[in-house]
Every structure is written in structure tokens, then in C-alpha cells.
N, C-alpha and C positions, 0 to 999 in steps of 0.2 A: 557374844555380849551385845547388848543393844544400848543405844543412847536414847533417853526419853526427854521430851520437852512438853511443858504445859504452859501455854501463854496466858498472860493476865487478861481479865475481862475488859480492862480499859483499852486494850489494843484493838480488838475487833468486835467487842460487845457480847461475846459468848466464849466459854471455855473451850479449848481444843487440845487434844492430846495427840502427839505424833511420836512414833518410834522409828528411829533410824538404825537399822541393823548393819553393823560394820562388816558383816560376813557376806552380805548380799552382793551379787555380781553387779558391775557397772559403776562402782564408786559412789561417793556421797551424793553427787548431783542426781544420778539416776535413781538412787534410793529415795531422795527427797521428792522427786517427781512422782514416783510410785505412791508414796505416802499421801501426798496432797491429792493425787488423782483418786485414790481409794476413799479418802475422806469426803470427796464430792460424790462419788458413786453411791456410798452407803448413807448419804444424807447428813453426815455430821457437819458438813459445810454446805449450807443452803444457798440457793441462787441469791446473788446480791450481797453475800457476806464479804465484808472488807477484810483483807489479809494485812498483817503488819508490814511495815516497810522492810525491804530486804536487809537493810543494815541492822535493824533491830532483831529480825529473825536470825540473821547470821550470828549476831552476838549471843543470843539465847542458845543456839545450837552448837556454838563453838566451831563453826565452819567459815570458810572464806566468803566474803560478800559476793564475789563472782559466782560462787556455787548457787546461792539463793537467787541472784539476779538471772542467771542462765536458766534455772529451773522455772522461775516465773515466766521468762520469755518463751520457753518451750511450751508451757501450758497455755499461754496466750495464743501462740501460733496454732495449737491444736484445738482451740476454742473452748477450753475448760475455764479459762480466766479472761477477764478484760482489764485493760489498763488505760486510764485516761488522766491527762494532766489535771492536777488539783483534786482528783477523786480517788487516787490510789489504785491498788490492784484488788479486784473483786471477783467473786465466782460469777461466771456468765449466767445470764438468765435462762439460757437454753440447756444448761447442764443439769440433767434430771437424775436424782438418786434412784438406785435400783431397789426400792422399798418393797416391791411386790414380785420380785423375781421368782419366788416359790410358786406363784400362781400361774406362771407361764406354762402352757402345755409342753410336754416333752418334745413333741414333734413340730413345735413352732419354728419357722424358718429363722435362722440367725440374722441379726441386724448387720448391715454392711459396715465394715471396719476399714479404716485407712483411707488415704486420698485416692481419688479416681485418676488424677494426673500427677505424676511425680516429676517436678522440675527443681528438685533440690540439688545443690552443688555437691561435688566431692566423690561421686561414684561413676564409674564407666557404665556403658551399656552391658548389662550382665548377659544378655542373649548373644553377645559377640565374642564371648570367651572362646579361644581357639581350641576346642576340645580335641579334635583329631590330632593336631600337631602336638599338643601337650601330652596326649596319651602316648604318641610315638616317642617323645622324649623320655617320658616316665618309664616306658618299657625298656628303652636302651639303657637308661641310667640304672634300672633295677638289675638287668642282665649283666651289666659290666661292673657293678659295685663289688668291691672286695669285701671279704667277710668282716673286716674290722669296722665297716660302716655301721654294722648292727650292734656295736658295742658303745661304750661311753664316747661322746664326741668331743671335738675341740671347741672350746668356747668361742674362738675366733670365727668358727664356721668352716665348712669344707673348703679345702684348698682349691678344689676344682672350680668352685663358684667364685672364689676370690681371684683366681687367675683369669677366669672369663670376664669378670667385672672390670679387672684392671685394663684389659684390652678394649672392652666396650665403652667404658667411661672416658678413656682417653680419646677414642675415635669419635664418639657421639657428643660428649659434653666438654671436652678439653681438660679433663681432670688429669693431674700428674700424680701418680701413686705407684705402689707395688703391692703384691698380695699380702705381705706382712703388715701393712698399715690399714687393711680393711677388716672391719668386724661386722659379721652378719648379725642382724637383729630381726625383730618381728614387725617393724614399722617405725614411723617417726615418733610416736608416743613412747614406745619402748626405748628408743634412742635417748629421748629426753630424760627418762627415768634413770637410765644408766649414767648419763652425764651429770645429773644434779642430785640424784639419790634423795635422801631424807636428811635435812639439817646440814651439819658440817661434814657429814660423811661422803658427800658427793665428790666427783672428779672436779667439777666446776662449782663456783659459788657466785651469788649475785652481788650487787644488783645487775640485772640483765636488761639491756635495751631491746625493745621489741617495736614493731610497727604499730601505729595508732589504730589500724584496722587489721584484725587477724582472727584466728580461731580462739573463741572463748575457752574451748576445751584445753588448749595448750596452756592458757593463762591459769586455768584452774589447777591443772596438773603441777605447774611450777609453784603456785601458791601453797599447795599442800606439801610441797617439798621445802617450804620456807624461803622461797626465792622471790625477792621483790622485783617487779617488772616496771620499767620506765619507758613510757610511750614516746616514739619519734614521730613527728608529724610527717605527712605525705603530700606530694604534689604529683603533677603528670610525669615527673621523672623519677618517681619512687621515694624512698625515705630520705629525709633531710638529715644526712649523716653528720652535718656540722653541729648538730645538737648533741652529739656524743661527748660525754665529759668523763666522769670518774667510774663509769660502768666497767665491769670486768669482762663482759662479753656482750655480743650483739647478735640477736636472732633475726634474720631477714629472709625474704623470698625474692632474691635478686632477678631471677629469670622472668618472673611474672608475678608481680606483687599480688598477694592474696588478701582480700578479694577484689581490690579496685582495679587491678590490671596494670600492665606496662612493665618494662624492664627497668632496672636500676641504671641510671645514666653512667656512661663510661667514666666521667670525671668523678662521680660520687663513688664508683667502685675503687678508683685509685685512692681517693680520700679515706675510704673505709679501711683499706689495707694500711695506709699511713698511720691512721689512728691505732690500729691493732699493734703495729710495730712500736709506736711511741709509748703507748700505755702498757705494753706487754699483755695485751688483751687477745681475745680470740673471736673470730666470726663464725657463727653457726649458720650454715647455708642450707635452707630447706628447698631442695630442688624437686618440688612436689609434682610438677607436670612439665618438666623441661623438654620432653620429647615432642610436645604438641604445639607447634608453631605454624602459622599459616601465611601471614602477609608481611613477614619481615625476615631479615637475614638471621641465621642462627646466632643465638646469644650463648656464649660459652660460660662455663662455671666460674665464679669468682675464685674458687679454690686454685685454679690455674695460675692466678697472679702470685700467690704465695702459699704453697702447700703446708708451710709450718705455722701459718696463722689462721687457717680456715679448717673447720670441720664440715665436710660435705655429707649431707644425709639425703638418701633417696630410697624409693621403694617401688613395688609393682602395683600399689593400690589403685593408681589411675591408669597405668598402661595395660595391666592384665586384670587383676581382681583384688579387692581388699581381703577376700576369703583366703588367699594364699598365705598371708601374714609373713611376707618376705621383704626385708629392707636391709640397708647397709650404711655403715659409717666409714668414711674415708678420713683417717685421723692424722694429725701431726704426730711425728714419732714419739714426742714426749708424753702423749696421752694414752698410747696403746696399752701399756702395762696396767695403768690405773683402771682403764675401761674394762679390761679382761678380768681384773680382780673384782670390780664391781659386778660383773656379770656372774662370775663364780662357776665352778665346774659342775654344779648341780642346778644351776639356774635354768629356767625353761627357755628354750630357743626354738627357732623355726625347725620344722621337720627336716631331718637330714636327707630323706628321699626327695622332698620338694627342692632342697638346695641342689642336689645332684640333677634333678630334672630341669631346673632353671638354667643350670650351667650348660647342659646339653642343648636347651632351647636357644641359648645365645650362640653357642659355637656352631650349631647347625644352620644358623641364619634365620630360624623361624621367628625369633624375637624381632629382628629388623623388619621382616615381611609383615608381621602383625602390626607393628607400630605404624608402618607406612600405610597399610590398609585402613587402620583406625583414624589416622591423621586425615585421610581423604574423606572418610565418613563424617568425622566431626566437623571438618571444614564445611561440608555440605549442610549439616545441621545448623551451623553458625550462620551461613549465608541465608538459609531459609528463615531463621529467626529475624535477622536484620531486614530482610525483604518484607516479611509479614508486618513488622512494626512500621516500616516506611509506608506501607499501603493502608494499614488500618489504625495506627496510632502514631502519626508522624511527629507528634509533640513529645514522644518518649524516645530518648536517645539510648542506644546500646553502646556501652564503652567497655574497654579492656578486652576487645574481641580479636586482637592480633594473635593470641595464643590461648592455650588452656581449654577447659571444658565448661566454662560458664561465662556469662556476661553480666555486667551491672547495668540495670536500666535506671536512668536518672528520672526521678519523678518531680512534679511540682512541689515546692516547699509545703510542708505540713500535711502531705497526703500519704506518707509511707504507712503509718499505723492503720489507717482505715483500709488501705489497699491490701495489706497483709490479712486483715480480718475478713475482708470480702473473699480473698483467695481461700481461706479456711472454710468458709460457708459454701463455697462452690466446689470444694474437693480438690483444690490445686495446692500441692505442697511446694512451697518455695520459702526463701528466707528474706527478711528485711535487712537492709544494710546496717541498721542500728544494732542488730544482734552481734556484729563483729567489732563494734567500737570499743576501744579500751576505756574503762570507766574513769580513768584519771587523765585522759588527754584533754588539752585545751584547744585542739584543732576544731575548726568549725564543723558542725554536724552536717551531713548530707542526707537527703531523702533518696532512697533508691531501693531496688529489688535485686537480689543475687539469684539469677536464674541459670540453673544447670541445663544444658542442652544435650548432655551425653546419656543421662540416665534412662529416658524412655526408649522402648524399642522402636524400630522404624515404623511399624504399623500404627503405633500409638502416638507418634510425635505430632501429627497434624491435629488431632483432637486436643492434645495438650496445648498447642499454640492458640487454637481457637478459644479454649477456656482461659488462657492467660490474657488474651485481648479483652475478654469479657469482664475482667476485674480491674483493668487499668483505669485510672482516673481520667475524666474528660480534660481537654485542654483549658 
């Protein structure tokens, strides 16, 4: 089934028809991006055409405002659209429709696609995946696996992995748990879907407090589940948890605030737990890159302060690869049964063989060795970024660099939008800080770039930094 929308001529000056297929992969945001991109490609949206405000389009389509806002932002970053204060969002002048594609000779060389330099946050260096060590673990796991592994699985996940994670998380992250309180999932987004479900059927319900800067994808996912998110302002010590009121839960990144950086201050950690106890609430701890710390003492998980008030969520998407689709939830005892019921005996979960391989990878010590090796490599990348900026753009400060896989570059006020656009034209893929801002926060906006230093391979990193410096605004 498809949802169709025809906007009025008063909105953009010409009729436009879009179809959003609910069966397409990637969700409504990805579907809307494809539909708008196709409309530009085939000429139905000509250069300079003004698009409707995202609130109006969201109302017409029956989707969350964040879905349309994020789709517009993505297409602006890719160069398909432009957005200026007072002028609205328009089709970029350089976006040319493919009206004469049939006349192109069959042997014509394909046009270059994608950025030349990838400095987006969120992914590790794919070339550094430990293939040999992982293959060794996979072979051992396959050889030793009992026959029942190849039958229907336990929705909680393989006990071998839950036992290995119990020991590892206690040792490396200060998490207090036992195998029966761990549920294996396919990543953080999967965990959120299990916790909040759709409507009143979820394990948890809103309103949900979130940080004023965070992943728009998570806010979109929650909005689709009918969960209202309430933004908490931030400072150099993390979220201002004294702003928590009647929310039922709080979703935070305490080890390294995403994306601005820095751990949640110890006093605020204690205040957060006090709030959860007083309000009978729960803290959802997104431990997205807890292993990668460089210039500070280890910061333990908030879960260790009160295992009955904190849901600790982690994955291998930063430490190993997002392609593995392996994550875990460490749950208070009262939520285990409900989460397993939400997951269901036939619900898709991470591959059992991958679970067994990861268990062996941990127990054999290969995971610790890999994390230490990557910590050293990413620290070197981080240092090179900071040194390059100090030498070539000393007016641009890199912040949030004590841990993680990205830095936030502070820009002069009013320069973020033009810098992101310049990066698109120069083939540099990165994110503006505004893309992560909660639309309802009253926190003062900051101009900045979110630059990932983990994604490029070693041989491509120098050229990526040169290109980055070439798009930065002058002092």
C-alpha cells in the first residue's frame, strides 16, 4: 500500500505528486528522501522551486515533523536542496534533471557518485575489521556449537554470549548484572523499538527526557512509536538533569555526550539516580562508544550506581562493525519478562552464529586486544586532527575529543550552514551540529561541525584533513 500526497499550488507555485510506499526499506524518512530526490532527477522539481515548510508537509503526509526536517537536512547536505533564512527550502540550482538520459551512449563512463572524503561520525574504520581473529572465533564457535544451536533460538540470546558479556561489562564498564538480565538485540535502534513498541503496547511509555543534542534518527523512531521527547539542555558537564520533572524515563549518553562530548558530571549522575528512585522512573544509558577514551580516567557506567533503575544498552557498531548487527540490553529484573515478550519467539534477532563467534571473541581475549589497538589508532587520528587545525585553522577549536570517534569543531557564529554547503561542493561528507539539535529545545544554538575521524582509512586520512581545512571559514 502507498500513501499519496498532492500539495496545493499556493505552497510552491506548481503541483507536485509524491508517493510514499510504506513497504520500502529504510522507514518513512528514507522513503521521503528518495521520493524528493527522484522528483528533482526527473525534472518535476525544477532548480529554484520552493518546497513547503516542513511542518506543512509533515501535516499533509501524516508523518512526524522531524521526519520531514531530517529529510530536508539530508538533501541539503547532499546538495540537492538549499535552505536560507527567510527564503525557505528550495531545489538547488545545480541539481539537473536527467531529461536526456536515453541519449547517453551505452559505453559512456559513469558519473562519480558519493563524497571523495568521508568524515561523517558514527562508523569505525571498516578496513580495520579483525578478519583473521574473527574468522578464528567463527570457526571455533561453529565447530563447538551443539546441534540445538541450529534450531529455534532463545529470544534472550545465546547464554554463551550473555555469560561472556556479564564478565566483560563488569570488568570494562563497571556494569553489575547476571546473564539472566541481559537480552541480545541487533543494535540500539532495535533496543528502543523493543522498549517503546507502538503506542500503549510498549514496555515503557513517554514522556521521555532526551538530551538537547542527539541523533535525529532516534527521535524519529520514538515519534513514530507515539513517544513525546522532552529536551534537556547541556553544558560542559553534560545534561542538566535538574530539569527532569514528570518524565517517566530519561535517555542519556553519560560516558560521552553525543555529539557535543564530555562525560556526565559525578554529581549529576547521583542526581539522576535520585530522580529515578523518587519518581519511580528509569534511566536508559546509551553506552555507544564507552571503550574509546584517551585523555581521561575511565568513566564507569551509570548502571553500576543502581542496576534496578538503569537500562544499559551497548553494541559492537563502533568497536567492531555496524554490519554485525549485535547489541545488548542490561535490564532491571522487572523489565526482563516484558522485553522478551515484546521480542517474541519468532521476532528477528542477531544471527546465533555471530553471537557464538562474539562470545568466543571476548573469552579468547581477541576483543580486548582489538579495542586496545583501535584505541591507539583513533587517538593518533584525533591528535592529527587537532594538530592540523592548530597549524592551519587556529581559530577553529576541536572540542569533545577526550573520548569517542568524532570531534565537534566550533565555528564562528552564522557560518555553519555555508560551511556545510561548501563541504558538499568539495566532496567532503560531514555533519553540521544543527542537524542534531532537538527542534523543541530552548538551549542557545551553536555553530559547529561534527567531524568523524574514524571512518577514513589510514591512507585516505591526510587528504581528508586537507579537504576539511579547505572548507573551513576564515577567522
